N, C-alpha and C positions, 0 to 999 in steps of 0.2 A: 637600639636596631629599627629602622627605617620601616615603613609600609612595605617597601618593594623587599628588603631583605626577610621580612616575616613571612612574605607571600612564596618567597623562592624557597622556603623549607616548608611550606605547607601542599596539600593536594592540589594538584596542576589541574583545578576547575577553572582556572582563568590566567591567563597570561599576565606577568607582572606588569607589563606595561598599561594593561587595560585597567588594574587594580589601581595604578598610580593614577590614571587619567580620571578614573572615578573619584579618587578623593581630592584632585584638584577641583573636580566639577563641584564637592561637596563645598569645599572651600569659597569658590566662587558663587554660588548659590549663598550660603551664609553672608558674604561680603554684599551681594546685593540685597539682602533682607537688612543688614544694618543700614544701607543706604536709604531705604524705604523706610526705617523709623526716623533718620536724621529728616528726611522729607516732612514727614509726619511732625515732627518736632519743630521745624520750621512754621509750619501751619499753624500749629498750637500757639506758638509764641508770638505770630500774626494776630490770632485772634485776642490773647491775651493784652497786646498793645492796643489795639482797635477797641476793644471794650473797658479800657482804664483799669487792668485788673494787675497789673504788673507790680504794684506798689502793697497789694494787699496784705502781703506776709513779709513784716518789716524784720524778720528775724532769718538768718541761716542756720539751720541745724541739719546737715548731711544724713543723720541717722534717725533721730527722734521726729523730724519732719516729716517721715515715711506717712506718720498716722495723723489724721487731721482732729480737728476738735470732736470730741465724742458727748458731750453734753452741753447743756444751755449755758452753764457758768463758763466752759471752757471757751466756747463762743462768743461769750461777752467777753471774755477777758482779750481774746485776740481783736474784736471788735475796738476794746479800748485801747490797745496798743496802736490800731491804725489810726484812731480818730488824734493822736499825737503828731503826726506828720501834715506839714501844708497842704498836699492833696486834698484830705478831708475838709479841713476849714475852709479852703479857697474854692472847692469845685463841689465838693459834695457834703454840705453842713446838714443837709435835711435827709441823709442817708439812713435807712432803716437797716435791723439786725438781716432781715431776710435778703434785703439787697446787696449788703456786705457778704453773705455766704455765697452768692453768686460769682461774685467777682474773688473770693477768695478760692473758689475751687478751680477756678479757671487757670490762676497762677499755680495752686498745690498740683492741678493735673500738669502743668508745664514742666514743673520740679520732679514730679513724679516720673514723668517719661524719659526725663534725663537720668534718673536712676536706671530705669530698666534699660535703657540704651547702653549704660556703662555695664552692665551685666550680660546684656546679648552680644556684646563685643568680648568682653573679658573671659567669659566661662568657656565659650567655644573656642577662643583663641589658646586658652591653656589646653583643652582636649586638642586639637590639631598640633600643637608642640608636642605634647606627650607620645603621641602616635608618630611623629616623625614625618609628617605630612609636607611641613614647612620647610624651604631653603632657607640658608643663611641670610641671605639678603629681603627674603619675604618676611622674615622672624625680625629683623632689625626695621623693617617699614610699618609692618603692623603694631610693634611695640611703642614706635613714635607715634602712631595714630592713638594708642590707648592713652598717651600721654597727652596728646592736643585735646581730647576728650576731658580729661580732668582738668588741663587748663581752662576749658569753655566753662564748665561749673563755677570756678574759681572768678572768671571774666565775668558771668552772670550776674553773681554777688556784687561784684565792683561795680556794675552799670548799676544795679539797684540800689545802692547806696547812695548812689548821685541824686537820686529823688527823696531821701528820707528827711533832709534837713532844711535846705534853702529855696527847693525847688516843688512844683507841683508834677513834674515827669522826669523820666530818667535821662540823664545829658545825651543828645543824639549824638556826639562823638564815640561814646562809650556803648551808644545802640549799634552803630555803625561797626566797630571793632567786634561786639557779641556775634552779629549776622554773618560778617566776613569770616570770622573764624569757623562759624558753622557750614558756611557755605565751602571754604576751604577744605574742612574734614570731608564732607559730601562729595567733594571734587576727587578729592584723593583716593578714597574708598571707589568710588566708580572709575578711576584711573588703573587702579591696581586689578578690579574684578575684570574691567574689559581686557587687560594684559594678559590674566590667565586663561582665556580662551582661545585655543589655536585657531589661526587665520592666516590666511595666503599673504604673503609680503607685497606691500603696497609701495611703490616707488614714484610715484607722480611727482615729479621735479618741479620745485616752486609753489607747490601746495603746503608743506610742512609749516613753513615759516607763519605763512595768512593765518593757518589753523592756530596756532600758537599766540599770534595777534588777537584773534577773534576771541577765545578763551581770557586771556586779560582783559579786554574790553567788557565781556560779560561780568566778571568779578569786580572790576570799576564800577560798572555801571549797578551793580545790586549794591556796592557800598554807599554810593551815591543815593539810590533809592533808600537806606536806610536812614541818612541824614534828612531827607524829606520828610519819611514817617516819624521820626525822633522830633522833628521840630516844627510840625505840622504845617509844613509848608504847602501840602497838598490841598489844603483849606482854603489858600490865596491863590489869585490870578486863575479862576476856573474858567478862562476863555481859551481856545486854541484855534488856528497858531498863533494868536496874539497873546500878549501880556498885559491886562488892562487896555487892550486897544493900539497897542504897539508892539512891533516886531520884537523889540528889547528893551527893557526898561532903562530910565535915563540912568547916566552914570552915577550920580548922586546917590541913588536908591541902592546901588550895587557895592558901594563902598562908604557906607555910612558910620560903619564901625572902626575902632581903633584899638590895636594894630591892624593895619591892613590885612592881614592873613586872618584873623579872627571871622572875617565877610564870608570866608569859603566854609565854615564850619557853623557859624551862627546867624548869619544874614539871611532870613528865610526867601527874600528876593534871589540872592544870586545862588542860593541852593538849588531852588527850583530851574532856575534858568542854565544851570552847569548840567543837571539831571537830564533836561530837555536835550541841550546840545551833546552830551556823549550817546543820548539814544538815537539823534539824526546820523551820527558818525558809525555808531555801531549798525544802523541799518543799511547805511550806505556800503560799509565794507562788507555787511553779509552780502547784498546783493552783487557786489563786485566780485566778490570770492565765489559765489554761485556761479556767475557767468564764466569766470575764468577756469573753474574746475570742469565746468561743462565744455570749454574749447579745448582745454590741455589734456583732459582725460574723459572722454566721451563714453557714456552708458559705461563708466567704472563704478565701483562702489563709492570712491572718494567724490565723485561727480553726485552720486544720489544721496549721499549724506550731507553735502555741501547744499545741494536744493533743499532739503528738508530744513536744515538749520537757518538757511534764508527765510522759508516759510514760516518757521516758529519764530523769528525776530521781527518778522513784520506783523505777526498775529500779537505777540506781545506789544507792540508800538500800538495796535489799536486799542489795546486792553487798557495800557495806559492813559490813552488820551481820553477813554470813556471813564475811567476812573476819575481822572483829574475834572472833566465836566460834571460829573455827577457830584462833585466833592466829597469823594472817597467813602459811600457806604461800604459798610462792612463785607458785604458778599462782593465788590469790586475790588476792593483792597486786597483780600485773601485771594483771589482769584490771580491778581497781577503777581502777587508774591509767589504762589504756586506754580505760575508759568514761567517765572524767573528761575525757578529752579529746574523746571523741564529743560529751558533752554541752556542752562548750564551744565547740565548731564549730557544732551547733546555735543555740546562743543566740546566737552572733554572727551566724550566717547571719538569724536571726529580725529581730534588731536592725539589720541593714543594711537589710533590705529595707522596713521600716518608717521608717528615716531620710531 
């Protein structure tokens, strides 16, 4: 029996339609809460990467890993495991146990937050399902998101394993997959939550396709940003708008790896250049879309959203330039990553309202 059916047989304190609306409002608030947790997860993940903490836990224990070391001997055992990987030997051979505990807690907190998000999604989902609040289509979409969250945990460990044997950091392409999967999950939740709020139909012709293109560009730029972060490409070419005094590096610097396609994933010169070029394309497209929305649908909600999105993209571009020129201090790197998620959320809301 659904919520509406139950209310039909109860005292007429409130119309069934109002109760159903309240139930959907609760679902919407829950989804926005989960989106906020994923946003926090991305920030903690960024801090984990910037503090070189991601490889401090060398095992994947989904259940037992909830409890951190509780004694000196237990801490020493974890530290000894870390000493066996290349990152310790090549980057931090003088690290003390106290310093290890700091990076351990960053990674432990990151993994713990992932478990919290799983429970924060699964338990309310089961409750709303049991109460009959969810439509059939919504059940399928939310179940798919739950599976996507589980996949994210496996991808996270797949990423970590790439840095435990032959590297001193995780593979950049695996970091890209990990961040993109988190971003897609975040975007999907924002999309569903936005669609659950009643709103007047928007039929601004010619804007829907551009809004979808904007969303795709934002996701692509986030993926390229992950490649920059994973390869430490932001620590090179720290001048702007030039790269080592040139508008574009020499071709031989862009194609020095074989096979040729490997340059797009591992050549730090090309990695940074492509991140810059897509940033320029995104900014130009956002400004064009803003001007077109204000011309086709002046004073409309769509035009206001497009204007806000254009402003957010421009602000993110400025943050990116500052982060690069300062050689990626932790505060700037985290701000740049946080604002990318803000831009993504706005792009999703804008596209959803036009769809």
